[in-house]
C-alpha positions in Angstrom: -23.9 -11.2 3.8 -24.2 -13.5 6.9 -21.7 -13.0 9.7 -18.5 -14.9 9.4 -18.2 -17.7 12.0 -14.7 -17.6 13.6 -14.2 -20.1 16.4 -12.3 -18.8 19.3 -8.5 -19.3 19.3 -5.8 -19.5 22.0 -2.3 -19.0 20.5 0.1 -20.3 23.1 3.8 -19.7 23.7 4.8 -17.1 21.1 7.1 -14.3 21.7 4.8 -11.3 21.3 6.2 -8.1 19.9 5.4 -4.9 21.8 7.0 -1.7 20.5 7.0 -0.3 24.1 8.5 -3.5 25.6 11.6 -5.5 25.0 12.0 -5.3 21.3 15.0 -7.6 21.2 13.7 -10.5 23.2 9.9 -10.1 23.5 8.4 -12.1 26.3 6.5 -15.3 25.8 2.7 -14.7 26.0 -0.6 -16.5 25.2 -3.1 -14.6 23.1 -6.8 -15.3 23.3 -9.0 -14.4 20.4 -12.8 -14.2 20.2 -15.1 -13.0 17.5 -12.1 -11.9 15.4 -10.7 -9.7 18.1 -7.9 -10.0 20.7 -9.5 -10.8 24.0 -6.4 -10.9 26.1 -2.6 -11.1 26.0 -1.6 -13.3 28.9 1.5 -14.2 30.9 1.3 -18.0 30.7 2.6 -18.2 34.3 -0.3 -16.0 35.6 -4.0 -16.7 36.2 -6.4 -16.2 33.4 -9.2 -13.6 33.6 -12.8 -14.8 34.0 -13.4 -14.1 30.3 -10.4 -16.2 29.3 -11.3 -18.9 31.6 -14.7 -19.0 30.1 -13.2 -19.1 26.6 -11.0 -22.0 27.6 -14.1 -24.1 28.4 -15.7 -23.6 25.1 -15.9 -26.9 23.1 -15.1 -25.1 19.8 -11.9 -23.5 21.1 -8.9 -24.1 18.8 -5.5 -24.1 20.4 -2.5 -23.1 18.3 0.9 -24.0 19.7 3.3 -21.2 18.8 6.4 -22.1 20.8 9.5 -20.9 18.9 7.5 -18.3 16.9 7.5 -14.5 17.0 4.1 -12.8 16.9 3.8 -9.5 15.1 0.9 -7.2 14.3 -0.1 -7.8 10.7 1.9 -5.5 8.4 0.0 -2.8 6.5 0.9 -2.1 2.9 -0.3 1.5 2.8 0.2 2.2 -0.9 -0.4 -0.3 -3.7 -2.1 -0.7 -7.1 -3.4 -4.1 -8.0 -4.1 -3.4 -11.7 -0.6 -4.3 -12.9 0.3 -7.3 -10.8 0.7 -9.4 -14.0 3.4 -7.1 -15.2 5.7 -8.1 -12.3 9.3 -8.4 -13.6 8.4 -7.0 -17.0 10.1 -3.5 -16.9 13.6 -2.3 -16.1 15.6 0.8 -16.5 12.6 3.0 -17.3 12.0 6.5 -16.0 8.6 7.1 -14.5 6.7 8.5 -17.5 8.0 5.8 -19.9 7.0 3.2 -17.4 3.5 4.8 -17.1 3.1 4.6 -20.9 3.3 0.8 -20.6 1.7 0.1 -17.3 -1.3 2.3 -16.7 -4.8 0.8 -17.1 -6.1 3.4 -19.6 -3.5 2.2 -22.1 -4.5 -1.5 -21.7 -8.3 -1.0 -21.9 -10.9 -3.4 -20.7 -9.7 -6.7 -19.4 -11.5 -10.0 -18.9 -13.2 -10.8 -15.7 -10.8 -13.8 -15.4 -7.8 -11.5 -15.7 -9.2 -9.0 -13.2 -9.8 -11.8 -10.7 -6.4 -13.4 -11.2 -4.4 -10.3 -10.8 -6.2 -9.3 -7.6 -5.8 -12.8 -6.2 -2.1 -13.0 -7.1 -1.3 -9.7 -5.4 -3.3 -10.5 -2.3 -1.6 -14.0 -2.1 1.8 -12.4 -2.2 0.9 -9.8 0.4 -0.4 -12.4 2.8 2.6 -14.7 2.2 4.8 -11.9 3.4 2.8 -11.0 6.5 0.8 -8.2 5.0 -2.7 -8.5 6.4 -4.1 -5.1 5.2 -3.5 -3.4 1.9 -4.6 -0.1 0.5 -5.4 -0.6 -3.1 -5.6 2.7 -5.1 -7.3 1.1 -8.1 -8.0 2.7 -11.5 -11.1 1.0 -12.8 -11.1 0.5 -16.6 -14.0 0.5 -17.4 -15.4 2.3 -14.4 -18.4 0.1 -13.8 -19.9 -2.1 -11.1 -19.0 -5.4 -12.8 -15.3 -4.4 -12.7 -15.5 -3.3 -9.1 -17.5 -6.3 -7.9 -15.1 -8.7 -9.6 -12.1 -7.2 -7.8 -13.8 -7.0 -4.4 -15.0 -10.6 -4.7 -11.5 -11.8 -5.4 -10.2 -10.0 -2.3 -12.9 -11.6 -0.2 -12.0 -15.0 -1.5 -8.4 -14.7 -0.5 -9.2 -13.4 3.0 -7.0 -10.3 3.2 -8.2 -6.9 4.6 -8.4 -4.3 1.9 -8.8 -0.6 2.1 -10.1 0.2 -1.4 -10.3 3.3 -3.3 -11.3 4.1 -6.9 -8.6 6.4 -8.0 -9.9 9.4 -9.9 -8.4 11.8 -12.4 -9.9 14.0 -15.1 -6.6 15.4 -16.5 -5.4 12.5 -18.5 -2.1 13.8 -19.9 1.2 12.3 -18.5 2.8 14.7 -16.0 5.7 15.3 -18.3 3.5 16.5 -21.2 4.1 20.2 -20.7 7.8 19.7 -21.1 7.8 17.8 -24.4 8.9 19.3 -27.7 6.2 21.3 -29.4 6.6 19.6 -32.8 5.5 16.1 -31.7 3.8 13.9 -34.3 0.0 13.8 -33.8 0.0 10.1 -32.8 2.6 10.7 -30.1 0.8 13.7 -28.8 -2.4 11.7 -28.6 -0.7 9.0 -26.6 0.7 11.5 -24.1 -2.4 13.6 -23.8 -5.1 10.9 -23.5 -8.8 11.9 -23.2 -10.1 14.1 -20.4 -12.5 12.6 -17.8 -15.8 13.8 -16.4 -15.5 14.9 -12.7 -19.2 15.0 -12.0 -19.8 11.5 -13.5 -16.8 10.0 -11.6 -17.8 11.5 -8.3 -21.4 10.2 -8.7 -20.1 6.7 -9.4 -17.9 6.6 -6.4 -20.6 7.8 -4.0 -23.1 5.4 -5.6 -20.7 2.5 -4.8 -20.2 3.7 -1.2 -24.0 3.6 -0.7 -24.7 0.4 -2.7 -22.2 -1.8 -0.8 -23.4 -1.0 2.7 -23.0 -2.6 5.1 -19.4 -3.5 4.3 -18.0 -6.9 5.3 -15.5 -6.7 8.2 -12.4 -6.9 5.9 -13.4 -4.3 3.3 -13.0 -0.6 4.0 -13.4 2.5 1.7 -11.0 5.3 1.2 -11.1 8.0 -1.4 -8.2 8.9 -3.7 -7.1 11.4 -6.4 -4.4 10.1 -8.7 -2.6 13.4 -8.0 -3.6 17.0 -7.4 -2.0 18.0 -10.7 -4.1 15.3 -12.5 -7.4 16.6 -11.2 -9.4 19.7 -11.9 -10.4 21.8 -8.9 -14.1 20.6 -9.0 -12.9 17.0 -8.9 -10.6 17.6 -5.9 -13.3 19.6 -4.1 -15.8 16.9 -4.8 -13.5 14.3 -3.3 -12.9 16.4 -0.3 -16.7 16.8 0.2 -17.1 13.0 0.0 -14.3 12.4 2.5 -15.9 14.9 4.9 -19.5 13.6 4.6 -18.5 9.9 4.8 -15.6 10.4 7.2 -13.2 8.6 5.0 -9.4 8.9 4.5 -8.1 10.7 1.4 -5.1 9.3 -0.5 -3.1 10.9 -3.3 0.3 10.8 -5.0 2.4 13.9 -4.5 5.8 14.9 -5.9 6.8 11.5 -7.0 8.9 12.8 -10.0 10.9 15.7 -11.2 8.2 16.3 -13.8 5.6 16.6 -11.1 7.7 19.1 -9.2 8.3 21.2 -12.4 4.6 21.1 -13.3 3.6 22.3 -9.8 6.1 25.2 -10.0 4.8 26.2 -13.4 1.0 25.5 -13.0 0.2 26.7 -9.5 1.9 30.2 -9.2 -0.9 31.5 -7.0 0.0 28.9 -4.4 3.8 29.5 -4.7 4.1 26.6 -7.1 3.2 24.2 -4.3 0.9 21.3 -4.5 0.8 21.1 -0.7 -0.3 24.7 -0.4 -2.9 24.0 -3.0 -4.2 21.1 -1.0 -4.3 23.3 2.1 -6.4 25.8 0.2 -8.9 23.1 -0.8 -9.1 21.7 2.7 -7.5 18.4 1.7 -4.6 18.3 4.1 -5.5 16.9 7.5 -5.2 13.9 9.8 -7.2 11.7 7.4 -4.8 12.6 4.5 -2.1 10.2 3.2 0.4 11.4 0.6 2.3 8.8 -1.3 6.0 9.4 -2.2 6.9 13.0 -1.4 10.4 12.7 -3.0 10.6 16.4 -3.9 8.9 18.1 -1.0 10.3 21.4 0.1 11.0 22.1 3.8 8.0 24.4 4.3 5.8 21.7 2.7 7.2 19.0 5.0 6.4 21.3 8.0 2.9 21.9 6.7 2.3 18.1 6.4 3.6 17.6 9.9 1.4 20.4 11.3 -1.7 19.0 9.6 -0.9 15.5 11.1 -1.2 14.0 7.6 0.7 10.8 6.8 3.5 10.5 4.2 3.6 7.0 2.7 7.2 6.2 1.8 7.7 3.8 -1.2 11.5 3.3 -1.3 11.5 0.4 -3.8 9.4 2.1 -6.5 11.1 5.5 -5.9 14.5 4.0 -6.8 13.5 1.6 -9.6 11.7 4.4 -11.5 14.7 6.7 -11.1 12.8 9.3 -9.0 15.4 9.5 -6.2 15.2 9.3 -2.4 12.7 11.1 -0.3 14.1 13.5 2.4 13.7 11.0 5.2 15.7 12.8 7.8 13.7 16.0 7.2 10.5 14.0 7.6 11.8 12.6 10.9 13.0 15.9 12.2 9.8 17.7 11.4 7.7 14.9 13.1 5.9 13.8 9.9 3.8 10.7 10.4 5.2 7.9 8.2 3.8 4.7 6.7 5.3 2.3 4.1 4.1 0.9 0.8 5.3 -1.5 -1.8 3.5 0.3 -4.7 2.9 -1.3 -8.1 4.1 -4.8 -8.9 5.5 -3.5 -12.1 7.7 -0.9 -10.4 8.7 -2.6 -7.2 8.2 -6.2 -8.4 7.2 -7.4 -5.0 4.6 -7.0 -2.3 7.1 -7.5 0.5 7.2 -5.1 3.4 10.4 -6.7 4.7 12.2 -5.4 1.7 10.5 -2.0 2.1 11.4 -1.8 5.8 15.0 -2.7 5.2 15.3 -0.2 2.4 13.7 2.6 4.5 16.2 2.0 7.3 19.2 1.7 5.0 18.4 4.8 3.0 18.1 6.8 6.2 21.4 5.4 7.4 23.1 6.3 4.1 21.9 9.9 4.3 24.8 11.0 6.4 27.5 10.0 8.8 25.6 11.0 11.9 23.1 8.7 13.6 19.7 9.1 11.8 17.3 8.0 14.6 15.7 5.8 12.0 16.3 2.2 12.5 14.6 -1.2 12.6 12.0 -0.2 15.3 11.0 2.9 13.4 10.7 0.9 10.2 8.5 -1.7 11.8 6.4 1.1 13.4 5.8 2.6 10.0 4.8 -0.8 8.6 2.3 -1.4 11.5 0.9 1.5 13.5 1.9 4.1 10.9 0.2 2.1 8.1 -2.9 1.5 10.3 -3.3 5.2 11.0 -2.8 6.1 7.4 -5.6 3.9 6.2 -8.0 5.1 8.9 -7.8 1.9 11.0 -5.4 3.0 13.8 -8.0 2.1 16.4 -8.5 -1.4 14.9 -5.2 -2.9 13.6 -1.5 -2.4 13.9 -1.0 -3.5 17.5 -1.4 -6.6 19.6 -3.7 -5.3 22.3 -7.1 -6.4 23.8 -9.9 -5.0 21.7 -7.9 -4.8 18.4 -8.7 -7.0 15.4 -6.7 -10.2 15.4 -4.7 -9.4 12.3 -1.5 -11.3 13.3 1.6 -12.9 11.9 3.7 -15.8 13.3 7.3 -15.9 12.2 9.4 -19.0 12.7 12.4 -18.2 14.8 14.0 -21.5 13.7 14.6 -19.9 10.3 18.3 -19.2 9.7 17.5 -15.5 9.7 17.2 -15.7 13.4 20.2 -17.9 14.2 21.6 -16.7 16.5 18.7 -14.8 18.0 20.0 -11.4 19.0 17.2 -9.0 18.3 13.7 -9.6 17.2 13.2 -6.2 15.6 16.5 -5.9 13.9 16.5 -9.4 12.5 13.0 -8.9 11.3 14.0 -5.8 9.4 17.5 -6.6 8.2 17.5 -10.4 8.0 13.9 -11.5 7.2 12.9 -12.0 3.6 9.4 -13.3 4.1 10.6 -16.9 4.2 10.1 -17.1 7.9 6.4 -16.2 7.8 4.5 -19.3 8.9 1.0 -18.3 10.0 -1.2 -15.3 9.2 -4.5 -14.4 10.7 -6.9 -11.8 9.5 -9.9 -10.9 11.6 -9.2 -13.9 13.8 -9.2 -16.4 10.9 -6.1 -18.4 10.0 -5.7 -17.7 6.3 -2.1 -18.8 5.9 -0.6 -21.8 7.6 2.8 -23.3 6.9 3.3 -20.6 4.3 0.2 -21.7 2.2 -3.1 -19.9 1.7 -5.9 -22.0 3.2 -8.6 -20.4 1.0 -7.1 -20.7 -2.5 -6.0 -23.8 -4.3 -2.6 -22.4 -5.3 -1.8 -25.2 -7.8 -5.1 -24.7 -9.6 -4.6 -21.0 -9.5 -1.2 -21.3 -11.1 -2.6 -23.3 -14.0 -5.4 -20.7 -14.5 -2.8 -17.9 -14.4 -0.7 -19.6 -17.1 -3.7 -19.6 -19.5 -4.5 -15.9 -18.7 -0.9 -14.9 -19.3 -1.0 -16.1 -22.9 -3.5 -13.3 -23.6 -1.6 -10.8 -21.5 1.7 -11.5 -23.3 0.1 -11.1 -26.7 -1.6 -7.8 -25.7 1.6 -6.4 -24.1 3.5 -7.0 -27.4 0.9 -5.0 -29.3 0.9 -2.3 -26.6 4.7 -1.9 -26.6 4.6 -1.5 -30.4 2.0 1.2 -30.2 3.8 3.1 -27.5 7.3 2.9 -29.0 7.1 6.2 -31.0 6.6 8.1 -27.7 9.6 6.8 -25.8 12.3 9.0 -27.5 10.4 12.3 -26.9 9.7 11.2 -23.3 13.4 10.5 -22.6 14.4 13.8 -24.1 12.1 15.7 -21.9 13.2 13.7 -18.9 16.9 14.6 -19.6 16.0 18.3 -19.7 14.1 18.1 -16.4 16.9 16.3 -14.7 19.1 19.4 -15.0 16.3 21.6 -13.5 15.4 19.3 -10.6 18.5 17.1 -9.8 17.9 13.7 -8.3 18.0 13.5 -4.5 20.7 11.6 -2.7 
């Protein structure tokens, strides 16, 4: 792939957010960008450096006037699945395993290339529109082949977002709640719940082949590795993923303790590790600075301390945790133990949005509501989790998440004329508590302006909406058939969920 030509930019007159500076009224600065990276952050009243002076003489320099704007580092959505974007707004009042029965790719089967492309583009468009410049897509490929993968990656490239992509692996297909279902289930219900086992050796070989095939990667595509969950993988699969992560120096992502069923399964299935998925991961060498754990709603105190000691990251997904009735992660315990935190929006079918402003506000409010004493978790901490925390989680802490010379120019300009900032009292607090995404005006990824005036410059959005409407006719038809097939399993799943609720009460 030929190198991307990005003309140099000078963004003038924005208030530039610095977490170590004045977070309420950030100073006005000019930001010079060359070859996709931040060259300098300048006081407009001071003299430019020699490098900036040379940049200003270039005939291809583009100047962006940003007076009345607030510049942020691009937000990092550190946990997301693009496969169910087209199910946005379709589900409500469903516990996790009932939702999974309707949303997971294995139940839907192979989808058309047009649908794969549309769902990827739609999710990426929404991310960028809300100031998310980097997204970690833990994607379950169905079927797991190069055509499916290449269709998805090409769609991401067309939209212009930075994606940290993983092929989520599991070879234990059964729903997490399966061990707690009644023993006399009809055969058709048992088949739905149990699924078909995978092939660890084949899956690991496929992932490594893709890592090798797609070298060198374009600047906005990055690999990570992921297990759907430790309890959904055999030991050979987890060890194989750990080996790949070590040899290719890649981050490792997994879900952990998202639900009561997962907690109960861990306690029952891993007695040699004290019933702990975290201790199991330690045993396998899977808990370290390159590890990111999504959810962690039911982590015990000793597990929280182990995560902190390992310098792993916990990716908090407050919207999905609440909507799927899983409860509230122990945020104060995370903070007190020094756990590294990032934020994610998770699936579109269980959070219904890719909007980090919603996630940041929910994170801060849940922490505030945990007790009457000050929590130490406020707007600044929420924004840090959505920027530097997310960047570190996806293995790009030295490249994105801050507005500093040498960092990639993944940047967001927010319009301070929006009513959310009237009156302008605090940049960080109004971003987290007042902003909805409406104020996002301009978004840069790798030094390229991909959103201006709230519109994506790479995608014809009107044409895309027409294309999507045609695709949804097939999706709606197929969902109706899927819902009818899954209906017999809903009652048994709800019964098991009620029993588990008495054994692992919801956290508040």
